[in-house]
N, C-alpha and C positions, 0 to 999 in steps of 0.2 A: 789623757784618754789611753786606755789599754787596748791591746789587740785581743779580739775575741775569736776563738776558733769557730769556724762556720758549722762544725759538726757534721753529722751524717747527711742532713738536708743540704748543706753546702757541698758536700762531696758528690751527691747526686746531681745537683744543679751544675757543678763543674763538669761532670762526666757528660751530662746531656749537652751542655754549651760546646764542649769540645767535639762532640760528634757532629752537631748542627753547623757550627761555625767552621769546623774542620772540612766539612763537605762543601760549604759555600766557598771556602778559601781555595780548595783543590779545583774548583770550577774556574777560579779567577787567576791562579798562579801556580807555578811549579816550584814547590818548596823542597829544597834539597840540602841534606846535611852532608857537607863535603868531607872527603877523606883527609886526615891529616897527614903531612909529609912524614915519612918514616914509619907509618902505621899501615897495616894491611887493610884495616876497615875503619869506618868512622866510629867515634865514640858512641856506644849504644846506650848508655845511661849516665845520668849525672850522679855525683857522689851521694851516699845516703846521709841523712841527718841534715843538720843546719847548714845552709850554704847561701852565699850572696851571689846573685847572678847580675852581671852588668853587661850592657850591649850599647852599641852605637845607635843614634837616633836620627834618621833621615826622613821618616814618613809618619803620617798619622796612623798607619796600619802597623807600626812596629810593635805595639803592645800586644795585639792579637797574634802576630806572627811569632813573637818571642814566647808567648804562652803556649801556642801550639807546638813549637819546637821543644819546649821542655816537657810537654805532655808525651811526645814521641820518645823522650828519653827517660820516661818514668817518674816525673815530678809535676805536681800541680804548684805553680809558683804564685806567690802573693805580690802583685805588682804594686809599686808606689805610682799613683796616678793622680793627675791634676785635679783639683776640686771641681773644675767643670764637668768632669766625667760623672762625679757623684751627684751633681745637681740635675743631670739629664733624667727625665721622668722614669723611663724604663732601664736605661744603661746604669743609672746610679743605684737602683735597687739590685740589679744584677751584680755590680761591682762589690757591693757590700755583702751579697750572699757568697761570693767567691773568695772573701776574705782579703780583698784588696785594701790598700792603705792610702788614705787621703792625704794629699800634699797641698797646702795653700801656697802656691807659687808667688813669690815676690813679697810674701808677708814674713814678719819676724817669727811667726809661729811655724814657718816651714820646717825648721829644725825639730819641732815636736814630732813630726812624722818618723823621725830617725829613732825616737824612743819607742813608738808604737811597733816599728820594724824590729827593734831590738826584742821586744816581748814575743814577737812571732818567731824570731830565731831562737829564743830560749825554749820555745815550744817545739823545736826540731823542724821548723818550716824552711822552705826554699823562698827567698825574697828576692824579687826582681827590681833593678834600679837602672835607669838611664842616666849615667852619672853626669852627662852634660847639662842636664836639667831643662833641656828644651830641644826641639828639632834643630839640627845644625843650620847655621846661616852661611856656612862655607859654599861658595857658588859651584864647587865641584864635589860637594856632598861628603867631604872628608870630616871626621869627627873633629869637634872643637876640644879645647882644654876642659877637663872635667872639674867639677866641684869636688870637695873633699869628703862629702857625706858618706859614701860608700866605704871609704878607707877608715874614717872614724868609727863607723858602725862595725867594721872588721876588728879594729883595735879594741873596741869595748867589749865585744862578745867572744873574740878568739876564733871566729868563723872564717873559713876560707872564701876567697873570691873567685868565681869562675868566669872568665870573659867569653862572650859569645858574639861573634861578628856576623852582621847581616848585610848583604849587598844585593840591590835590586829592588828593595822595598818601596823606593820612591816611584817605581812604575806601577805598583799595585794601587797606591792612593796618593797621587802628587798633591801638592799644595794648591795648584791651580787646576781647575776644571776637573775635580776628582770624580764626579759622576760620569762624565764623558769617558774618563780613563777606565772606570769599572765596566762600562759597557763595551768598550774596546777590547778589554781583557777576556770577555767571554768568547771572543773570536781568536784572538792571539794572546794566549797566557804568558805573561813575563816570567822569566826565571828568577827565583830568589835563592841565593846561596848562602849557607850558614856554615860557619866553622866555630868549633868549640875548643877553647884553650885549656891548658892545664891548670888545676887549681893553684891558687896563690896564697901562700901564708903570710899575711901582712906582718904579723908579730915577728916572725922569723926574718922578714925582710928588714924590719926596723932594728932588730938586734937589740943591743943594749943602749941605743941612742936615746937621749932625752927627747920626748915627744912634744917639742915646741911646735907652735903653729907653722913655722918655716919648714920643720922636718916633716910634718904631716903633709904639707903642700908638696914636698919632694916625693913622698911616698905615693900620693895620689897621682903625680905625674908618671912615676915609674909603672904603676898599675895600668894607667890609661895607655901607656906606651905598648904594653902588651896586647891590649885590645886593638890599637891602631895597627900594630904589626900583622894581626890576623885579617883586618880589613884589606890592608896592603896585599897580603898574600892571596886573598880572593880576587882583588882587582888585578893583580900582576903589575902593580905600579909602586912607585916610591912615594911615601906620604910626605906632605909638607910639615913644617914645624907646627906644633900645637899652639894655638893662640885663642885667647877669650878675654872678654872684660867682665865676665860673670863673677859674682861673689862666690865664697866658699861655703855657703850653706848646704 
């Protein structure tokens, strides 16, 4: 399966969705792109051209919040989303119109989504990935060890990876009693802080090393460490060591 550009209809749908969903999100949360240390202002825009966006995953609201964050910085991202999203009657149609990419989580075909994502990148798109492959199971909501998909995609296409950390999303839509939380958020809007890292050139990071599975695993850990450092910066805490039993798809 190849990635299909949504065209002008998709662009209009994306713009309308950003306005409507952005308005609803503003009523439920305070989404703030934080200033980077050593910089006078926050990053205003993401790099032009093909780029891979990675982010930590602590809430079911993360996809919406990441897409809105990127829209504020001038890009309409094409998110890799679980097949459950695409099976939903209305949401699935919307995801396809927006050019999102379906992932069959836990299936051997999950890696096929990376080839679709590579097509989107070759078309100059910004592709969004949650490299953990699931919402974190860490009790303190720290990121888990990533899978290697985002790094393998960057090595295949030569596209940079930009890490975007989000903290506070679990208060927008927690795993337990999400509807109660949404009603509560109408009264007391939770803060969601976002910090954008510098682009990472994975090919340069790899150098002349042979790209064995072990080396790719190391590169994935190095890239994920950059994202975790951003999360730690926003939280003002030291992160634990990354750990996961997930496979590398």
